[in-house]
C-alpha positions in Angstrom: -16.4 -9.1 15.6 -17.2 -12.8 15.5 -17.0 -15.3 18.3 -17.8 -19.0 17.8 -20.3 -20.6 20.1 -17.9 -22.8 21.9 -18.2 -26.5 22.8 -22.0 -26.4 22.5 -21.7 -25.6 18.8 -20.4 -29.1 18.0 -22.3 -30.4 14.9 -24.7 -33.3 15.6 -26.3 -35.7 13.2 -29.7 -34.5 14.5 -28.9 -31.0 13.1 -29.5 -32.5 9.6 -32.8 -34.1 10.8 -33.9 -30.7 12.2 -33.2 -29.2 8.8 -36.5 -30.8 7.6 -38.6 -28.8 10.0 -38.8 -25.7 7.8 -40.1 -27.7 4.8 -43.0 -25.9 3.3 -44.9 -25.8 0.1 -44.2 -22.1 -0.2 -40.7 -20.5 -0.3 -39.9 -18.3 2.7 -39.0 -14.6 2.3 -37.9 -13.1 5.7 -34.1 -12.8 6.3 -33.6 -14.5 9.6 -30.6 -15.7 11.5 -27.0 -14.6 12.2 -25.3 -13.1 9.2 -22.4 -15.6 9.3 -24.8 -18.5 8.8 -27.1 -17.0 6.1 -27.5 -19.0 2.9 -27.3 -17.0 -0.4 -30.9 -17.6 -1.1 -31.9 -16.2 2.4 -30.0 -13.0 1.6 -31.9 -12.8 -1.7 -35.2 -13.3 0.2 -36.5 -16.5 -1.5 -35.6 -19.8 0.2 -36.6 -23.3 1.4 -35.5 -25.7 4.1 -32.2 -26.1 2.1 -31.0 -23.0 3.8 -30.5 -25.0 7.0 -28.2 -27.4 5.2 -26.0 -24.4 4.3 -26.0 -23.2 7.9 -24.9 -26.7 9.1 -22.1 -26.4 6.6 -21.0 -23.1 8.1 -21.0 -24.6 11.6 -18.9 -27.6 10.4 -16.5 -25.3 8.6 -15.9 -23.3 11.8 -15.4 -26.5 13.9 -12.8 -27.8 11.5 -10.7 -24.7 11.1 -11.7 -22.2 13.8 -13.1 -19.4 11.7 -16.2 -18.8 9.4 -16.0 -19.4 5.6 -17.3 -15.9 5.0 -16.1 -12.9 7.1 -15.9 -9.2 7.0 -15.9 -6.1 9.2 -19.6 -5.3 8.3 -22.7 -7.3 7.7 -22.8 -6.0 4.2 -19.2 -7.2 3.5 -20.1 -10.7 4.9 -23.2 -10.9 2.7 -21.1 -9.9 -0.4 -18.7 -12.8 0.2 -21.6 -15.2 0.8 -23.2 -14.1 -2.5 -19.8 -14.6 -4.3 -20.1 -18.2 -3.1 -16.3 -18.9 -3.0 -15.4 -21.4 -0.3 -11.7 -22.1 0.1 -9.6 -24.5 2.2 -6.4 -22.5 2.2 -4.2 -22.1 5.3 -2.4 -24.3 7.7 -5.6 -25.2 9.5 -6.7 -27.3 6.5 -3.6 -29.4 6.1 -4.8 -32.2 8.4 -8.5 -32.1 7.4 -9.4 -35.1 5.2 -10.4 -34.9 1.6 -13.7 -36.6 2.6 -14.5 -33.8 5.0 -13.7 -31.1 2.4 -15.9 -32.9 -0.2 -18.7 -33.1 2.4 -18.4 -29.3 3.1 -18.6 -28.5 -0.6 -21.9 -30.4 -0.8 -23.3 -28.5 2.2 -22.0 -25.1 1.0 -23.2 -25.6 -2.6 -24.3 -22.2 -3.8 -27.2 -23.5 -5.9 -29.8 -24.7 -3.4 -31.2 -27.1 -6.1 -27.9 -28.8 -6.3 -27.2 -28.7 -2.6 -27.3 -32.0 -0.7 -30.5 -32.9 1.1 -30.7 -33.7 4.8 -31.2 -37.4 4.4 -28.3 -37.6 1.9 -26.1 -35.7 4.3 -26.8 -38.3 7.0 -25.6 -41.0 4.7 -22.5 -39.2 3.4 -19.2 -41.1 3.3 -17.6 -38.8 5.8 -20.1 -39.7 8.5 -19.5 -43.4 7.8 -15.8 -42.9 8.5 -16.5 -41.6 12.0 -18.3 -43.1 14.9 -20.4 -40.9 17.1 -19.1 -40.1 20.5 -20.9 -37.9 23.1 -23.1 -36.4 20.4 -20.0 -35.2 18.4 -18.0 -36.4 15.4 -15.2 -38.5 16.7 -11.8 -36.9 16.3 -13.1 -33.3 15.9 -12.5 -30.8 18.7 -14.3 -27.5 18.7 -12.2 -24.3 18.4 -13.2 -21.1 20.0 -12.0 -18.2 18.0 -12.5 -14.5 18.5 -12.1 -12.2 15.5 -11.3 -8.6 16.5 -12.6 -5.4 15.0 -9.9 -4.1 12.6 -11.0 -0.5 13.4 -9.9 -1.0 17.0 -6.6 -2.5 15.9 -5.9 0.2 13.4 -6.5 2.9 16.0 -4.0 1.4 18.3 -1.4 0.8 15.6 -1.8 4.3 14.2 -1.5 5.9 17.6 1.7 3.9 18.3 3.3 4.9 15.0 2.3 8.5 15.3 3.7 8.7 18.8 6.9 7.1 17.6 7.1 9.8 14.9 6.4 12.6 17.4 9.1 11.3 19.7 11.6 11.4 16.8 10.5 14.9 15.9 10.9 16.0 19.5 14.4 14.7 19.6 15.3 16.5 16.4 13.8 19.7 17.9 15.7 19.3 21.1 19.0 18.7 19.3 18.5 21.9 17.4 17.8 23.8 20.6 20.9 22.3 22.4 23.0 23.1 19.4 21.9 26.8 19.4 23.3 27.1 23.0 26.5 25.1 22.1 28.8 28.0 21.0 31.9 25.8 21.2 30.2 23.0 19.2 31.7 20.4 21.5 28.4 18.8 22.4 28.7 19.9 26.0 26.5 22.4 27.9 26.6 23.8 31.4 23.6 23.3 33.7 21.9 26.6 33.1 22.1 26.1 29.3 20.5 22.7 29.7 17.7 24.2 31.7 17.2 27.0 29.2 17.1 24.5 26.4 14.3 22.5 28.0 12.4 25.7 28.8 12.6 26.7 25.2 11.4 23.2 24.1 8.5 23.4 26.6 7.2 26.5 24.8 6.7 24.4 21.6 4.2 22.2 23.5 0.8 23.2 24.9 0.8 20.8 27.8 3.4 20.4 30.6 5.9 17.8 29.9 6.5 16.1 33.2 9.4 13.9 32.1 11.5 17.1 31.6 11.2 18.1 35.2 11.9 14.6 36.3 15.0 14.5 34.1 16.3 17.9 35.4 15.9 16.7 39.0 18.1 13.7 38.2 21.0 15.7 36.7 23.8 16.4 39.3 26.8 17.5 37.2 27.8 21.0 36.2 28.4 20.2 32.5 26.6 17.7 30.3 27.1 15.9 27.1 23.7 16.6 25.4 24.1 13.7 23.0 24.0 11.4 26.0 20.9 13.2 27.3 19.2 13.0 23.9 19.8 9.3 23.6 18.6 8.7 27.2 15.4 10.7 26.6 14.6 9.1 23.3 15.2 5.5 24.4 13.1 6.0 27.6 10.2 7.6 25.8 10.3 5.0 22.9 10.3 2.2 25.5 7.2 3.7 27.3 5.4 4.1 23.9 6.1 0.4 23.1 4.8 -0.7 26.5 1.6 1.4 26.0 1.2 -0.2 22.6 1.5 -3.7 23.9 -0.8 -3.0 26.8 -3.5 -1.5 24.5 -3.4 -4.5 22.2 -3.4 -6.9 25.1 -6.5 -5.2 26.5 -8.4 -6.2 23.5 -7.9 -9.8 24.5 -6.2 -10.7 27.8 -4.8 -14.0 26.6 -3.8 -12.6 23.2 -5.2 -15.6 21.4 -7.7 -13.6 19.3 -7.4 -13.7 15.6 -7.1 -10.9 13.1 -8.1 -11.1 9.5 -5.3 -9.7 7.2 -8.0 -9.0 4.5 -10.1 -6.9 6.9 -7.0 -5.1 8.2 -5.8 -4.2 4.7 -9.3 -3.0 3.8 -9.5 -0.8 6.9 -6.0 0.6 6.4 -6.9 1.7 2.8 -9.6 4.0 4.2 -7.0 6.1 6.0 -3.5 5.4 4.7 -0.4 6.6 6.7 2.5 8.4 5.1 5.1 6.9 7.4 8.2 4.9 6.7 7.7 2.6 9.6 4.2 1.9 8.5 5.3 1.1 4.9 7.5 -1.7 6.2 4.6 -3.2 8.2 2.2 -2.8 5.3 4.5 -4.6 2.9 4.9 -7.5 5.4 1.1 -7.8 5.7 0.7 -7.9 1.9 3.2 -10.7 1.7 1.1 -12.8 4.1 -1.8 -13.0 1.7 -5.3 -11.8 1.8 -6.9 -15.0 3.0 -4.7 -15.4 6.1 -5.5 -14.8 9.7 -2.9 -13.9 12.4 -3.1 -14.1 16.2 -3.2 -10.8 18.1 0.1 -11.7 19.9 1.8 -12.6 16.6 0.6 -9.2 15.1 2.1 -7.3 18.1 5.4 -9.2 17.9 5.5 -8.7 14.1 5.1 -4.9 14.4 7.7 -4.7 17.2 10.2 -6.8 15.2 9.8 -4.8 12.0 10.3 -1.6 13.8 13.4 -3.0 15.5 12.7 -1.5 18.9 
């Protein structure tokens, strides 16, 4: 999970001046720093002060769009993407970012450290000349705090929701079969004692006590019942409760539901343990249409799943 540093992470001109501090006659070897900010040469274990220019580029990238240029659900995955060296400016976040800013970022995130811009050159870049400094920040740039959630946690919640949905459908099918076995006239109506016996038979197929059955029986007051109506009432109520639990579980990951989810990381995680489920197939197809480089807000993810399932 990645979380940006907030307002204090606004890039300053002095960041590039500080990039000179590590200058040494000998290349450095130790891999130090947060994985999101590591330059390719730091991962390889042979670097100079130019690695700080790369780190400044990562910070600026995050400020401009709200998420890091290289992300993944493990440090190893993040390092793989860094070593691939592919920086993209896709997505709606980049539509209003100037070409000068993107050109400057490319200079900072140049894979070849020998070709990467120097600190003094960065200070004199055209992009800096277009903006006046204001309160130690680049004028016109507002920092964005973005939280990227662990796809494993999200997958667990989604899978539990889908499995529960399937179990509820299976329960209803089983209940219908039991009701029909007592319906000798095949008129979809049963007397009270047959309804009770049907539920008692159903209970035996479950290891734990099903409290909603007792609650339902207490609410029935007629002598004869249309079991189709009972089945629909049970199914709708239990599906509604499962949806509420699903929304509550996702919401618990981030109370304001503004956290972001990487589609790429989700698809990668889902491939590890695929589901054989028609509902899941619909959701997965929609994810794939969105594209691998996209991110989605947690609330949008929840609404998308609920919409696709049509509940």
